[in-house]
Structures are given as C-alpha cells and as structure tokens.
N, C-alpha and C positions, 0 to 999 in steps of 0.2 A: 923536541919533547912532544910526546903524545900521551894524553891522559885518557884513562878508561872510565867513562861515565855510564857504562852499561847498567850498573845497579841503580843509579839515580834515575835513569830512564825507565827501568822496569818498575821500581817501587813508587816513584814520585811523578812519573810522566814528564821528567825534566828534559827540555830541549834548549841548548844554549842559543842565545840571540847573536852573540859575537864570538869570534874565534879567540884563542888564548892571547895572541899577540896584541890584538886590538883592545881586549879587556884589560890586559896588564898596563898598556899605555894610558888608558882611561883612569884606572885605579891610581897610578902614580900621579897623574895630573890632578885628580881629586884630592889626594893626600897632600900634595904640594900646596894647594890652595888653602888647606885647613891648618897647615903648620904656621905658627907665628913668624918664623924666619923665612918661610917660603921654601924651606928645604925639608926633606924627609928625615 
C-alpha cells in the first residue's frame, strides 16, 4: 500500500516521522493499552 501525501506536504509542510507499517503497529499497541480488556 502506498499513500499519496503530496497535498499534505504542499499545504501543511507535513513530513512523516515513521513509515506506515511502524505507525500502524504503534497505533495498535497504543489502542490495546487503552482498551479495558486489552483488546481492540
């Protein structure tokens, strides 16, 4: 999967700090810790 962030770069000066795979893993881990059951 490849996302196009050209517009975000142009309008907002956005530059990602992590790639999609790393960011997705981190997000899942964060949400798992926030869930009362530990599951998403």
